[in-house]
C-alpha positions in Angstrom: 71.1 175.6 267.4 68.8 178.5 266.3 68.9 179.7 262.7 69.7 183.5 262.4 66.8 185.6 261.2 68.7 187.0 258.2 70.9 184.3 256.8 72.9 184.7 253.6 70.6 184.6 250.4 72.1 181.3 249.1 71.7 179.6 252.5 68.2 180.9 252.9 67.3 179.5 249.5 68.6 176.1 250.4 66.7 176.1 253.6 63.4 177.1 251.8 64.0 174.3 249.2 64.5 171.8 252.0 61.2 172.9 253.6 59.3 171.9 250.3 58.1 168.4 250.0 59.8 166.1 247.5 56.5 165.2 245.7 55.8 168.9 245.2 59.2 169.5 243.6 58.9 166.4 241.5 55.4 167.3 240.2 56.6 170.8 239.2 59.7 169.5 237.5 57.8 166.8 235.5 55.1 169.4 234.6 57.8 171.8 233.4 59.4 169.1 231.2 56.1 168.0 229.8 55.1 171.6 228.9 58.5 172.1 227.2 58.0 168.9 225.2 54.5 170.1 224.1 55.9 173.5 223.1 58.5 171.8 221.1 56.0 169.5 219.3 53.7 172.4 218.5 56.4 174.7 217.3 58.0 172.0 215.2 54.6 171.0 213.7 54.2 174.5 212.2 57.5 174.1 210.2 56.7 170.4 209.3 53.2 171.0 207.9 54.0 174.1 205.9 57.2 172.8 204.4 55.5 169.8 202.8 55.9 169.9 199.0 53.4 168.7 196.3 55.2 165.4 195.8 55.0 164.5 199.5 51.3 165.4 199.6 50.8 163.2 196.5 52.4 160.3 198.4 50.0 160.8 201.3 47.1 160.6 198.9 48.4 157.3 197.4 49.3 155.5 200.6 45.9 156.3 202.3 47.3 156.0 205.9 45.3 157.5 208.7 48.1 160.0 209.6 48.5 160.9 205.9 44.8 161.5 205.6 44.8 163.6 208.7 47.6 165.8 207.3 45.6 166.3 204.1 42.5 167.3 206.0 44.5 169.8 208.1 46.1 171.4 205.1 42.7 171.8 203.4 42.1 174.5 206.1 45.6 176.0 206.4 44.5 179.2 208.2 42.6 177.2 210.8 45.6 174.9 211.2 47.9 177.9 211.7 45.5 179.5 214.1 45.3 176.3 216.2 49.1 176.0 216.3 49.4 179.6 217.4 46.7 179.3 220.1 48.2 176.1 221.5 51.7 177.5 221.4 50.8 180.6 223.4 48.7 178.6 225.9 51.6 176.2 226.6 54.2 179.0 226.8 51.9 180.9 229.2 51.5 177.8 231.3 55.3 177.4 231.4 55.9 181.0 232.6 53.1 180.7 235.2 54.4 177.4 236.5 58.0 178.6 236.8 56.8 181.9 238.4 54.8 180.2 241.1 57.5 177.6 241.7 60.0 180.4 242.1 57.8 182.2 244.6 57.4 179.0 246.6 61.2 178.8 246.8 62.2 182.4 247.4 59.0 184.1 248.4 57.9 187.4 247.1 60.3 189.7 249.0 62.0 192.4 247.0 65.3 191.3 248.4 65.0 188.1 246.4 64.3 190.0 243.1 67.6 189.0 241.7 66.8 185.3 242.0 63.5 185.8 240.2 65.2 187.7 237.3 67.8 184.9 236.9 65.3 182.2 236.9 63.1 184.1 234.5 66.0 184.4 232.1 66.8 180.7 232.4 63.1 179.8 231.7 63.1 182.1 228.6 66.3 180.5 227.3 64.8 177.0 227.8 61.6 177.9 226.0 63.5 179.5 223.0 66.1 176.8 222.7 64.2 173.6 223.5 60.8 174.8 222.6 61.5 176.7 219.4 65.0 176.4 217.8 65.8 172.7 218.3 62.3 171.3 217.3 62.0 173.6 214.3 65.4 172.6 212.9 64.5 169.0 213.4 61.1 169.4 211.8 62.6 171.1 208.8 64.9 168.1 208.2 62.3 165.4 209.0 59.0 167.2 208.0 57.1 164.0 206.9 57.9 162.1 210.1 57.2 165.0 212.3 53.9 165.8 210.5 52.7 162.2 210.8 53.5 162.2 214.5 51.5 165.4 215.3 48.7 165.1 212.7 46.1 163.2 214.8 46.5 165.3 217.9 46.4 168.5 215.9 43.3 167.4 214.1 41.6 166.8 217.4 42.8 170.2 218.7 41.7 171.9 215.5 38.2 170.7 216.0 38.2 171.6 219.7 39.6 175.1 219.2 37.6 175.8 216.0 35.5 178.6 217.6 38.6 180.4 218.9 40.3 179.9 215.5 37.3 181.3 213.7 37.3 184.4 215.9 41.1 184.9 215.4 40.8 184.5 211.6 37.8 186.9 211.5 39.7 189.6 213.4 42.7 189.0 211.1 40.6 189.4 208.0 39.0 192.6 209.3 42.4 194.1 210.0 43.7 193.0 206.6 40.8 194.6 204.8 41.2 197.9 206.7 44.9 198.0 206.0 44.4 197.2 202.3 41.8 200.0 202.0 44.0 202.6 203.7 47.1 201.5 201.9 48.9 203.9 199.6 49.1 203.1 195.9 52.6 203.4 194.5 52.8 204.7 191.0 55.1 203.3 188.3 57.1 206.6 188.3 57.7 206.3 192.0 58.9 202.8 191.6 61.3 203.9 188.9 62.6 206.7 191.1 63.1 204.2 193.9 64.9 201.9 191.5 67.3 204.7 190.6 68.0 205.5 194.2 68.4 201.9 195.5 70.6 200.5 192.6 74.2 201.0 193.5 77.4 201.4 191.4 77.8 197.7 191.2 74.6 197.3 189.2 75.2 197.3 185.5 73.1 199.2 182.9 71.7 195.9 181.6 70.6 194.9 185.1 68.9 198.3 185.6 67.2 197.9 182.2 65.8 194.5 183.2 64.5 195.9 186.6 62.9 198.8 184.8 61.3 196.4 182.3 59.8 194.4 185.2 58.4 197.6 186.8 56.9 198.9 183.6 55.7 195.5 182.3 52.2 195.6 183.7 51.5 199.0 182.3 52.2 198.1 178.7 49.4 197.3 176.3 49.5 194.9 173.3 49.3 197.9 171.0 52.5 199.4 172.3 54.5 196.3 171.8 53.0 194.7 168.6 54.4 194.7 165.1 52.1 196.9 162.9 50.1 195.3 160.0 52.4 197.1 157.6 55.3 194.9 158.8 53.5 191.6 159.0 54.8 188.8 156.8 51.7 186.8 155.7 50.8 184.4 152.9 47.7 184.1 150.7 45.9 180.8 151.0 45.6 180.8 147.2 49.4 180.4 146.7 50.5 177.0 145.4 53.1 175.0 147.3 56.1 176.2 145.3 55.2 179.9 145.8 54.6 179.2 149.4 58.1 177.6 150.0 59.8 180.4 148.1 58.2 183.0 150.4 59.0 181.0 153.5 62.6 180.7 152.5 62.9 184.5 152.1 61.0 185.4 155.3 63.1 183.3 157.8 60.1 183.0 160.2 58.9 179.8 161.9 55.3 180.8 162.0 53.4 182.8 159.3 49.8 183.9 159.2 47.7 182.9 156.2 44.9 185.1 154.9 42.1 185.0 152.4 41.8 188.0 150.0 43.0 190.6 152.6 45.1 190.4 155.7 42.0 191.4 157.7 40.7 187.8 157.0 43.2 185.6 158.8 42.4 182.0 158.1 45.0 180.5 160.5 48.7 180.2 161.2 51.2 178.0 159.3 53.9 176.4 161.5 56.9 175.8 159.3 57.8 172.7 161.3 54.6 171.1 160.0 55.9 171.4 156.4 59.2 169.5 157.0 57.7 166.1 156.2 56.1 167.5 153.0 59.0 169.2 151.4 59.1 166.8 148.5 55.5 167.3 147.5 54.5 169.0 144.2 52.8 172.3 143.6 49.3 170.7 144.0 49.9 169.8 147.6 47.1 171.2 149.8 49.2 172.9 152.4 46.2 174.8 153.6 45.2 171.7 155.6 48.2 172.2 157.9 46.9 175.6 159.1 46.4 175.9 162.8 43.8 178.1 164.4 44.9 181.7 165.0 44.9 183.3 168.5 43.3 186.7 168.4 43.7 189.4 171.0 42.4 193.1 171.3 44.8 196.0 171.1 44.1 197.2 174.6 45.0 193.9 176.3 47.8 194.2 178.8 51.0 192.2 177.9 51.3 190.6 181.3 47.8 189.1 180.8 48.8 188.1 177.3 51.9 186.3 178.6 49.7 184.3 180.9 47.4 183.4 178.0 50.4 182.3 176.0 51.4 180.0 178.8 47.9 178.5 179.2 47.1 178.2 175.4 50.7 177.0 174.6 51.1 179.4 171.7 53.8 181.8 170.8 52.1 184.3 168.5 48.8 186.2 168.5 47.0 188.3 165.9 46.0 191.7 167.2 42.6 193.0 166.1 41.1 196.4 166.3 37.6 197.4 167.5 36.1 196.5 164.0 37.7 193.1 163.9 40.3 194.0 161.3 44.0 193.0 161.7 45.9 195.7 163.5 49.2 193.9 164.1 51.0 190.8 165.3 52.7 190.1 168.6 54.9 187.2 169.6 56.3 185.7 172.8 59.7 187.1 171.8 58.2 190.7 171.6 56.9 190.3 175.2 60.2 189.0 176.7 62.1 191.8 174.9 60.2 194.3 177.0 62.0 192.9 180.1 65.4 191.7 178.9 65.9 194.0 175.9 66.3 193.2 172.2 66.9 189.6 171.3 68.6 189.3 167.9 68.9 186.1 166.0 70.5 185.3 162.6 67.5 186.7 160.7 67.3 190.1 162.5 68.7 193.2 160.9 70.2 195.2 163.8 70.5 198.5 161.8 66.9 199.0 160.6 65.6 200.4 164.0 67.9 203.4 164.5 71.4 204.8 164.0 73.2 206.8 166.8 75.1 209.6 165.2 76.4 211.0 168.6 75.3 211.1 172.2 72.4 213.5 171.4 71.5 212.7 167.8 69.7 209.7 166.4 68.1 208.6 163.2 65.0 206.4 163.6 62.6 204.6 161.4 59.1 206.3 161.5 57.5 202.9 162.3 59.6 202.5 165.5 57.3 202.1 168.5 57.2 205.0 171.0 58.0 202.5 173.7 61.2 201.4 172.0 62.1 205.0 171.0 61.9 206.1 174.7 64.0 203.1 175.9 66.7 203.9 173.3 67.0 207.6 174.1 66.6 207.0 177.8 63.4 208.9 178.7 60.1 207.9 180.3 57.2 207.2 177.8 55.0 209.5 179.9 57.0 212.5 178.6 54.9 212.3 175.4 51.5 211.5 177.0 50.2 215.0 176.5 50.6 215.0 172.7 50.7 211.4 171.5 46.9 210.8 171.4 46.2 207.3 170.1 49.5 206.9 168.3 52.0 204.3 169.4 54.8 204.9 166.8 57.3 207.7 166.3 55.8 208.7 163.0 52.3 208.7 164.5 53.6 211.0 167.3 54.9 213.5 164.8 51.6 213.4 162.9 49.8 214.2 166.1 52.1 217.1 166.9 52.1 218.7 163.4 48.4 217.8 162.6 49.4 217.2 158.9 51.7 215.1 156.8 55.1 216.9 157.0 57.5 217.3 154.1 61.0 216.0 153.8 63.4 218.4 155.7 60.6 219.9 157.8 61.5 220.4 161.5 59.1 219.7 164.4 59.9 220.8 167.9 58.5 219.4 171.1 60.1 220.3 174.5 63.8 219.6 174.3 63.4 217.4 171.2 64.0 218.6 167.6 62.6 216.2 165.0 63.8 216.5 161.4 61.9 214.6 158.7 64.5 212.7 156.6 62.2 210.6 154.4 58.5 210.6 153.8 56.0 209.3 151.2 52.4 210.0 150.5 51.1 207.8 153.3 53.7 207.7 156.2 56.8 209.2 157.7 59.7 206.8 156.9 62.7 208.2 158.6 63.3 210.9 161.3 66.4 212.5 162.8 66.1 213.3 166.5 68.2 215.9 168.3 67.9 215.9 172.1 68.9 219.2 173.7 70.4 219.4 177.2 67.8 219.5 179.9 67.6 222.9 181.6 
């Protein structure tokens, strides 16, 4: 019986499959399964290797197994490892697509009438690659990363050496693109970040959370001079004090660390930790407490607070003496001062909450003249840059008013700047002690 020239598509497909030899079909099926398996192993190895933590790597160093050593060697060149995985993954996926396409053509031919069959088979192949070659192995490797990494370590080490020229080329092109993108990148200012913060924070964000986010944004711009406690407010002890006088001053101060100076506060000899005195409380006045002094940590005024925070972590200290350009003591800064720039004021049982400012109404405040400009701006809700044009080198509210008036003002004198009206409440011969601030509505 003759076969019609134009049979139904399904019947024609069955007839074409029947014409293919069984070994040809078996080879293609086996090759397809092997390639899917290789794709799964390569995709899973990426997750397995880059999810290993420090404890697991330490175990590899201790056990000295060949697979563990291979893992360590691969992770010494992470970028080359990643490049090798990406190259192999793409090569295997291309091989899968090519094999399935040629096998499909051998089944249905290249006629346009069989286009639907090609589309369906392509969708099936894509699903198989994504599901069995990506999703399943990556989930398994994430749960059994050590076992998976040990299984693939030696083959990947051989492939990394074999494909090193291609990996080097890929990494070089990537580095070139990264450098060009970095050069052409746009620098975002702190003001723009603050504006973006105002726009993106919703109604469910509290004022405290907004304050913390703003503190993080502005943190890297602050210098030690803006945050420190001035030398006028430093509690320090003379090394000539006897033990009884020292304990009396410590009890009145309430601090856990106190600088000790010789003759003047510009000559800091060290820092006394109160915890070091606990075992010597019963000593008499002749006790040489000076031997308990620890070396002081000195920093310049223009050092950034983010760099100082890193120094505190590395040096394991909580307090630094701030020195000016001539080596004299300019102020003192603690770890608490730095953290307060992010989370706000931290008050303990020794802090007096009323000495910084009083809020008379929504637009009127009374501040101490020694209040830092940074704290002043945070309290009244303005950006510190609003006073950049007139503040000069001053970092306190009193210093700002001296810069504006160019002279020591008298009590009751009024000083205007923009929408701010400053009234001098109290002053002595050397400094402005208290100021009333009226903030006019912004026009």
